[in-house]
C-alpha positions in Angstrom: 0.0 0.0 0.0 1.4 3.4 -1.0 1.7 6.4 1.3 -1.0 8.3 -0.6 -3.6 5.6 0.1 -2.8 5.4 3.7 -2.5 9.1 4.6 -3.5 11.3 1.8 -0.1 12.9 2.1 0.5 13.4 -1.7 -2.3 15.9 -1.9 -1.2 17.6 1.3 2.4 17.9 0.1 1.4 19.3 -3.3 -0.4 22.2 -1.7 1.7 22.8 1.4 5.3 21.8 1.0 7.3 23.0 -2.0 10.4 21.8 -0.3 11.2 19.1 2.2 11.5 21.6 4.9 8.4 23.7 4.8 5.4 23.8 7.1 5.6 25.6 10.5 3.3 28.0 12.3 4.5 30.2 15.1 3.3 30.1 18.7 2.4 33.2 20.6 2.7 33.9 24.3 0.3 32.6 26.8 0.4 28.8 26.1 0.9 26.8 29.3 4.0 24.6 29.3 4.5 22.7 32.5 1.9 25.0 34.0 3.9 28.2 33.3 3.2 30.7 30.6 5.7 30.6 27.8 7.3 34.0 27.2 7.9 35.3 23.6 11.7 34.9 24.1 13.9 32.8 26.3 17.2 34.2 27.5 20.5 32.3 27.5 21.2 30.9 30.9 24.0 32.9 32.4 24.6 33.7 36.0 27.8 35.7 36.2 30.9 34.3 37.9 30.8 30.5 38.5 32.5 28.6 41.3 33.9 26.2 38.7 35.5 29.0 36.7 36.8 30.7 39.8 38.4 27.5 41.0 39.9 26.9 37.6 41.5 30.4 37.8 43.0 29.6 41.2 44.7 26.5 40.1 48.2 26.7 38.5 48.0 25.8 34.8 50.7 24.4 32.5 51.8 26.5 29.6 49.2 24.9 27.2 46.4 25.3 29.7 47.4 29.0 30.3 47.3 29.6 26.6 43.8 28.0 26.2 42.5 29.9 29.2 43.6 33.2 27.8 42.0 32.5 24.4 38.7 31.5 26.2 38.7 34.7 28.3 38.9 36.6 25.0 35.9 34.7 23.6 38.2 32.8 21.2 38.3 29.1 20.5 41.0 27.3 22.6 42.2 25.4 19.5 42.9 28.6 17.6 46.4 28.8 16.0 47.3 25.1 16.5 49.7 23.6 14.0 49.0 20.4 12.0 51.0 18.3 14.4 49.6 19.6 17.6 46.3 18.1 18.9 43.9 20.5 20.5 43.2 18.3 23.6 45.0 15.7 25.5 42.3 14.2 27.7 39.7 11.7 26.6 36.6 9.9 27.9 37.1 6.8 25.8 38.8 4.8 28.5 35.7 5.2 30.7 33.2 4.5 27.9 31.5 1.1 28.2 28.5 1.1 25.8 26.0 -1.8 26.0 27.2 -4.7 23.8 23.6 -5.6 22.8 22.9 -2.0 21.7 26.2 -0.8 20.4 26.7 -3.1 17.4 29.9 -3.8 15.4 31.4 -0.3 15.5 34.9 0.8 16.4 35.3 2.3 19.9 35.4 6.0 19.5 33.3 9.0 20.4 31.2 8.5 17.2 31.9 5.6 14.8 28.3 5.3 13.7 25.9 8.1 12.8 23.6 7.7 15.9 26.4 6.3 18.1 24.9 2.8 18.6 22.9 0.4 16.4 19.9 0.8 18.6 19.9 4.5 17.5 19.5 5.9 21.0 21.4 9.1 20.2 22.9 8.8 23.7 26.6 9.4 22.9 28.1 7.5 25.8 31.7 8.4 25.0 31.1 12.1 24.7 31.1 14.8 27.4 29.8 18.3 28.2 32.6 20.7 29.3 30.3 23.5 30.5 28.7 24.1 33.9 25.5 22.2 34.8 24.5 25.3 36.8 24.6 27.7 33.9 26.7 30.7 32.9 28.2 29.1 29.8 29.6 30.3 26.5 29.8 28.4 23.2 33.0 28.9 21.3 33.0 28.2 17.5 35.8 27.8 15.1 35.3 27.0 11.4 37.3 24.1 9.9 39.3 25.3 6.9 38.0 22.9 4.3 34.5 23.0 2.7 32.3 19.9 2.4 29.2 20.7 0.4 26.0 19.2 2.0 27.8 17.3 4.8 25.5 14.6 6.1 27.4 12.6 8.8 30.7 12.9 10.7 32.4 10.1 12.5 35.8 9.7 14.3 38.4 7.0 14.8 40.0 6.2 18.2 42.9 8.7 17.4 40.5 11.6 16.9 40.7 11.8 13.1 37.4 12.8 11.6 35.6 11.5 8.5 32.8 13.3 6.8 30.3 12.0 4.2 28.6 14.6 1.9 27.8 15.8 -1.6 24.5 13.8 -1.9 21.8 16.3 -1.2 21.2 16.4 -5.0 18.6 19.2 -4.8 21.2 21.6 -3.4 23.0 23.7 -6.1 26.5 22.4 -6.7 26.1 19.1 -4.8 29.0 17.1 -6.4 27.8 13.6 -5.5 28.8 11.3 -2.7 32.3 11.9 -1.3 34.2 11.0 1.9 36.9 13.2 3.4 39.2 12.8 6.4 40.2 15.6 8.7 43.0 15.6 11.3 42.2 16.6 14.9 43.6 20.1 14.2 41.1 20.5 11.3 43.6 19.9 8.4 42.2 17.8 5.6 44.0 14.5 5.3 42.4 13.2 2.1 39.2 13.3 0.0 37.7 10.6 -2.1 34.9 11.3 -4.7 32.8 8.2 -4.9 30.1 9.4 -7.3 30.2 12.1 -9.9 26.7 13.6 -9.9 27.2 16.2 -12.7 28.4 13.4 -15.0 25.4 11.2 -14.3 22.3 13.3 -14.0 20.2 10.3 -14.9 21.0 8.7 -11.5 19.4 9.8 -8.2 21.8 11.8 -6.0 20.5 11.0 -2.5 22.3 10.6 0.9 23.8 7.4 2.1 26.1 7.2 5.1 29.6 6.2 6.4 30.6 4.2 9.5 33.8 2.9 11.1 33.7 -0.8 11.7 35.4 -2.6 14.6 37.5 -4.4 12.0 39.3 -1.1 11.3 37.8 -0.3 7.9 35.7 2.6 6.8 32.5 1.8 4.9 30.2 3.9 2.7 26.9 3.3 1.0 25.7 5.6 -1.8 23.3 5.1 -4.6 23.3 1.4 -5.2 27.0 1.0 -4.3 28.7 -0.2 -1.2 32.4 0.5 -0.6 35.2 -0.2 1.8 37.9 2.5 2.3 41.3 2.6 4.0 40.9 5.1 6.8 44.6 6.2 6.5 44.7 6.9 2.7 41.1 6.9 1.5 41.8 4.2 -1.0 38.8 2.1 -2.0 39.8 -1.4 -1.0 36.5 -3.2 -1.9 33.3 -2.5 -3.8 30.0 -4.2 -4.2 27.0 -3.5 -6.5 23.9 -3.9 -4.3 20.6 -5.4 -5.5 18.3 -2.9 -7.1 15.5 -3.4 -9.6 15.8 0.1 -11.0 19.3 1.6 -10.4 18.4 5.0 -11.8 15.7 5.5 -9.2 17.1 3.6 -6.2 19.3 4.7 -3.3 20.4 2.9 -0.2 19.9 5.6 2.4 22.1 4.2 5.2 23.1 1.0 6.9 23.3 -0.5 10.4 25.1 -3.5 11.9 24.4 -6.7 13.7 26.3 -7.8 16.8 28.0 -10.5 14.7 29.6 -7.8 12.6 27.5 -8.1 9.4 26.0 -4.9 7.9 22.4 -4.5 6.8 21.1 -1.8 4.5 17.9 -1.0 2.5 16.6 1.1 -0.4 14.4 4.1 -0.9 12.8 4.6 -4.3 12.2 7.5 -6.6 9.1 7.4 -8.9 9.8 6.3 -12.4 10.2 9.2 -14.8 11.1 11.6 -12.0 14.2 13.7 -12.7 14.3 15.6 -9.4 17.2 15.1 -7.1 17.6 14.7 -3.4 14.6 14.7 -1.0 12.6 16.8 -3.5 11.9 13.6 -5.4 9.7 12.5 -2.5 7.6 15.7 -2.4 7.3 17.1 -5.9 7.2 14.1 -8.3 4.0 12.5 -9.6 3.7 9.1 -8.0 6.2 9.8 -5.3 4.1 8.1 -2.6 3.3 5.1 -4.8 6.8 3.7 -5.2 7.6 0.1 -4.9 8.7 -1.9 -1.8 12.2 -1.5 -0.4 15.0 -4.1 -0.8 17.0 -5.2 2.2 20.5 -6.4 1.8 23.0 -8.0 4.3 26.7 -7.8 3.5 29.8 -9.4 5.0 32.1 -6.4 5.5 35.2 -8.5 5.6 34.7 -10.4 2.3 32.5 -7.7 0.7 30.0 -10.5 -0.3 26.2 -10.2 -0.4 24.9 -12.7 2.1 21.1 -12.1 1.9 18.6 -10.0 0.0 14.9 -9.8 0.7 12.0 -7.6 -0.4 10.5 -5.6 2.5 6.7 -5.7 3.1 6.4 -2.0 2.4 8.4 0.9 1.2 10.6 1.8 4.2 11.6 5.5 4.1 13.4 5.7 7.5 16.5 4.2 9.0 17.1 0.6 10.0 17.4 -0.2 13.7 19.1 -3.3 15.1 19.7 -4.8 18.5 20.5 -8.2 20.1 17.6 -9.2 22.3 17.2 -12.5 24.1 20.3 -13.8 22.3 19.1 -13.1 18.7 19.9 -10.3 16.3 16.8 -8.3 15.5 16.1 -5.8 12.8 13.2 -3.2 13.1 11.7 -1.4 10.2 9.2 1.5 10.6 7.0 1.0 7.6 4.1 3.0 6.0 1.6 1.3 8.3 3.3 -1.0 10.7 6.5 -1.8 12.6 8.2 -5.0 11.3 10.7 -7.2 12.9 13.3 -9.5 11.2 15.6 -12.0 12.7 19.2 -12.5 11.4 20.6 -15.9 12.3 24.0 -15.4 10.6 22.9 -16.9 7.3 19.3 -15.8 6.6 17.1 -12.7 7.2 13.5 -13.5 7.8 10.4 -11.8 9.2 9.9 -12.9 12.8 6.8 -15.2 12.8 6.3 -14.7 16.5 6.1 -10.9 16.5 4.0 -8.3 14.7 3.7 -6.6 12.3 2.4 -4.0 14.7 0.2 -1.2 13.2 1.2 2.1 14.7 0.0 4.8 12.2 -3.2 6.8 12.5 -5.1 8.3 9.7 -3.6 11.6 8.6 -0.1 10.8 10.0 3.0 10.1 8.0 5.7 7.4 8.6 8.3 7.4 11.4 11.9 8.4 10.5 13.2 5.3 12.5 12.8 3.4 15.7 15.1 3.5 18.8 15.7 0.7 21.4 15.0 1.1 25.2 15.3 -2.1 27.1 12.4 -4.4 26.1 10.8 -1.6 24.1 11.0 0.0 20.6 10.1 3.7 20.5 9.2 5.9 17.5 7.6 9.2 16.6 5.4 9.6 13.5 5.3 12.4 10.9 8.6 12.5 9.2 6.8 14.2 6.3 4.3 17.1 6.8 1.1 15.6 8.4 -2.5 16.8 8.9 -2.7 15.2 12.3 -0.6 15.6 15.5 2.4 13.4 16.1 2.2 10.2 18.0 4.9 8.9 20.3 4.6 5.1 20.4 6.3 2.4 22.5 6.1 -1.2 21.3 7.1 -4.2 23.4 9.8 -6.4 22.0 8.2 -9.3 24.0 4.6 -9.3 22.7 4.1 -6.4 20.4 1.9 -4.5 22.9 1.6 -0.8 21.8 1.4 2.3 24.0 0.7 5.6 22.5 0.5 9.3 23.4 0.2 12.5 21.4 2.9 14.8 23.0 1.5 18.0 21.6 -2.2 17.2 20.8 -3.4 19.1 23.9 -2.2 22.4 22.6 -4.7 24.9 20.9 -5.8 24.3 17.4 -4.4 27.6 16.2 -0.9 26.6 17.4 -0.3 24.7 14.2 -3.5 25.0 12.0 -4.2 22.8 9.0 -3.1 21.7 6.6 0.3 21.0 8.2 -0.1 20.3 11.9 3.0 18.2 12.6 6.4 17.5 10.9 10.0 16.5 11.8 12.3 14.7 9.3 14.3 13.3 12.2 13.8 10.7 14.8 13.4 10.9 18.6 16.2 10.4 21.1 16.1 7.9 24.0 18.1 7.5 27.2 17.8 3.9 28.3 19.8 4.4 31.6 17.4 7.0 32.7 14.3 5.7 31.0 13.7 9.0 29.2 12.6 9.9 25.7 12.9 13.2 23.9 10.7 14.4 21.0 10.5 17.5 18.9 8.0 18.8 16.3 8.9 21.5 13.8 5.3 22.5 13.1 4.7 23.0 16.8 8.1 24.5 17.5 8.5 22.5 20.7 10.8 20.0 22.3 9.6 17.7 25.1 11.0 15.1 27.5 9.1 12.2 28.9 9.9 9.6 31.6 8.9 6.1 30.4 8.1 3.5 33.0 9.4 0.3 31.3 7.5 -2.0 33.7 4.1 -0.3 33.4 4.5 1.1 29.8 3.4 4.6 30.8 4.7 8.1 29.9 5.1 11.1 32.2 5.8 14.6 30.9 9.0 16.0 32.4 9.3 19.3 30.5 8.3 21.2 27.3 10.3 24.1 25.8 10.0 26.3 22.8 12.6 25.0 20.2 12.2 24.4 16.5 14.6 22.2 14.4 14.8 20.1 11.3 17.6 17.9 12.7 18.3 15.1 15.0 18.9 15.7 18.7 21.6 14.1 20.9 22.5 13.4 24.5 26.0 13.6 26.0 27.4 13.3 29.5 27.1 10.6 32.3 23.6 9.4 33.3 23.4 11.8 36.2 24.4 14.8 34.2 22.9 14.3 30.7 22.8 17.2 28.4 20.3 17.5 25.5 21.7 19.1 22.3 19.7 20.3 19.3 19.5 23.3 17.0 16.9 26.1 17.1 15.7 27.9 14.0 13.7 30.4 15.9 10.1 30.8 17.1 8.5 33.2 14.7 7.2 31.3 11.7 4.0 32.7 10.1 2.2 31.0 7.2 4.6 28.1 6.9 7.4 30.3 5.7 10.3 30.1 8.1 11.7 26.8 7.0 11.8 27.9 3.4 13.6 31.1 4.2 15.8 30.7 7.3 19.5 31.1 6.8 20.9 30.6 10.3 20.2 28.5 13.4 21.7 28.2 16.9 22.8 25.2 18.9 21.1 24.9 22.3 22.4 22.8 25.2 19.8 21.9 28.0 19.9 20.0 31.2 18.2 16.8 29.9 16.5 16.2 33.2 14.9 19.6 33.6 15.0 21.3 30.2 17.0 24.3 31.7 18.9 26.1 29.0 22.6 25.8 29.8 24.1 27.4 26.7 23.2 28.8 23.3 25.6 29.4 20.4 25.7 32.5 18.2 23.7 32.1 15.0 25.5 29.7 12.6 24.9 29.1 8.9 21.9 26.9 8.1 22.7 23.3 9.0 22.2 20.3 6.7 18.6 19.2 7.4 18.3 15.7 8.8 21.8 15.7 10.2 22.8 16.2 13.8 25.1 18.3 16.0 27.7 15.5 16.3 29.6 15.0 19.6 33.3 14.2 19.1 36.2 13.9 21.5 36.9 16.0 24.6 33.6 17.9 24.7 33.8 19.2 21.1 31.0 19.1 18.6 30.8 19.3 14.9 28.2 21.5 13.3 27.6 20.6 9.7 26.6 23.7 7.6 24.5 22.9 4.5 26.7 24.9 2.1 29.8 23.1 3.4 31.0 25.1 6.5 31.8 22.8 9.4 32.3 24.4 12.8 34.0 23.0 15.8 32.0 23.9 18.9 33.1 23.8 22.6 31.1 24.9 25.6 33.0 26.5 28.5 31.9 28.2 31.7 31.6 31.9 31.4 29.2 34.4 29.8 28.7 34.3 26.0 30.9 37.0 24.4 
């Protein structure tokens, strides 16, 4: 069944969303959030001199520390002026990082070896930290990396702190060159760049984002179009390649991969309507028949031998990401489809639908599919409306044991005028979960809000913790230890009349909040528009990578002290 038949979204999109990122209405003051009136603006959380900062000033610092402290006091980035052979930081949290083996998957041990940290797609970056104060009074220091990476999608790092960026595949962005991978040293110097697909030379093929990941076997992998490649992380040389199964190569793209605990990688297709010549995400929204495309293909690959181990047709077209976990001793694969959540079992040789579970219908009329699912203990969680929807978003939890479904509408209690028809809800990015604290975080671009819920895994119930004004088109992340989690996401701004802000905005800010309370801890200065559907990526030693759509990548660091 196509998306149009289920949701009527094709008609909705034609009239309301000329791009993938349109469709928001501003809130005004006077709405109750946690029982308190929301004010038209929210000030950055600063509180003057901080005990932590004063104590730091009282301690003797080595020469390097004195230099960094002086730069910070001037509102400048502490890595400024470093030479190619001098790393910015010497400390690391990797030694203390022990991610769950059932959730983490087959990735190298680094701050971010996989796009969402673990195969369960929690977005809880357990090897990353927050270097600001949890009581407020922070500044966000930003330094642009010298090289340009047009439409960067995801950034990963190796254990030595070298970065790898995948980009070039937002085909509807002017000048997008096609999929490439580049490596960047810890000081920001470009080590190498490998062009994998020449989009201008092949306009007949769909230029749509794939992904990269660093495997525990030491190799770097990329999927793009209908190709899968293995690269040498040191040189960028392609050491293996595989043509993936695709019934229509011109209109097919593998939009990412995931990994099983046994080391095998799994990936699946999204499809462009036949006869459509539009590139990137625009093909989903502006082509005739875009919501009536065929079913996705799922492929399992051995990354060591570069052999195709299994290929099956999915029950529906799967637009979002694949989620994997090892549960009760078996490798499970979860797919958020057009109507239902599906589960496959991988036994090391075959991939098959689980006959003992699901499919679990989770969509309501007027909603659009979920971007992906995340794993929390015995539950799978997802939020709907990855495309503009005429009905409010649902947050659902589905039991891995028996398929029992629990549902709430996080923003349905808000007034009708807050996000009037035809677009009432939209976010092309998935939720974030914190298994250790049993918390889940959702955002809605149409509503312009972020919210946190406690989830009782025994009872299957949600309890609202906080709601805050914040509008984004991107994924959110969590960093820091369980008792000091920090929620990180961008903010486009509140004022958004007549669905115009996401068509016209040019800048956004990065906001850091206490994940338990929603208190704003820090806010960056406005930065160039970020690649939509990406995330502010935590890397080593409290640093973050901000991926600007036009190719500007900024290194961010939060430090106690007022924003200059």
